[in-house]
N, C-alpha and C positions, 0 to 999 in steps of 0.2 A: 599748657597743654602739649608742646611739641617734646620736652624731655620727659613727661610721664610717658609718653608712647616711645620714646627712643630707650627709656629705661626698660619698658617691657620687652622691647625687640631686644635690646641687650641681653637681657635675662633670658629670653626664651633660647637665642641663638648659642649661648653658652650651655647654657642645660643641654640643650641635642648636642652639641660637640662633644662635651663630656659623656653623655650616654654613648655615642658612637664609639669613642675611643675606648670605652670599658667593656664593651659587649663582649670580647674575647679576650681579656686581658690577662688571665690567668690560666696555665695548662699545668702539663705534667714535667716542668723544669725541675731541677735539681734545687733552685731557689723557690720552691712552691710557697714556702712561708711567706718571705719579701714580696713575692708577687701577689700574693692574696692581700698583704698588709698595702700594697699599691693601689690595689683596686679598693680596697676601704679608703684611702687617701683619696681617690677620685670619688668615690660616692660620698663621701665628708664634703667634699668640695660642693658639690652639686646641692647637697643639703644646706649647706651654710650659705651658697651664694642663693639662694631662693629665700633664706631665711633672712638676707638683707633687705628684702622688699625692692623699692625702688631707689634707695639711696645707695648713689653712686660712690660716695666715698666708702661706705661699708662694703660694698661689691670689691672695690680695690683693697679695702684692708684684709678682707678674705681671699683674696688672689695672692696677696702678700704672704699671708700665714701659710698656705699651702705651698707656696713656692720655697720656703724655710723649710716645712715639713719635708717635701719632696727632696731637697738639698741634703738634709740630715740623712734621708734614707739613703740616697745615692753615695753618702762616706761610708756606709755600711755595706754596700753591694759589690760586685766584682763586674766587670769586663760590659758585656751588651746591655745588662740590666742595671748597672750603674750608668751608664751612657742614657739609657730610655729614661731614668730616674731624672738625670741632670738636663735633659732635653724638657721634660714636664716640669720642672722647676723654673727653667726658663722660659717656657711658655707663661705658666701661672703669673710668674714674675714681671713679665711684660705687658700684662693687662692694665692699665692707667684709663680708669672711667673720669670724665669729667662734665659734670652736669651743666657748667658754663660753656662746654663745648661739644655738642652733641654731632657734629661730622666729624671729628676726632676720636668721639667715644666709638663712633658706628665703625671707622676705619680700625681702630683697635679691636674691638671686637671681632671684624673678619679675619684678621692676622690671626688673632688668640685661636678662633676655630680652625684653622689653616694649621696652625703650630702645635695646638692640643691633640689634633687628629694623627699627625705624623707622630707624635710622640708615642700617642696610643697604638698607632701600628709597630712601632719601633718596640713599645713595651710587650705587646702581644708577640710577638717574634722572639723575643729575649725570654718571654715566659713559655714559649711552645715547648 
């Protein structure tokens, strides 16, 4: 039961962090198309992460997929936008969840929440 509760808390925390970070991610910069794509990545992450249910292995796989997607986008971007996308990739890539270690998963989730919100702020600034 502890792992089910932990999984739900992890999912809720991650979803909240992603929502906060994408709330104003796209503005009127010259990179508007790339910024719109970045917002789609973040929205897609939230959808796919929720779709993983309570399976922490699937949640981690989703995070790894979006880390790769963000990294690929960063390679096509320049300047502050590339930096923000690299930070977003690092945030996704660092989210490692383990059902056998709920304490470590909770700590990873807290760190992810902090990092993804920082990356979201950086993305918002780059896309303003």
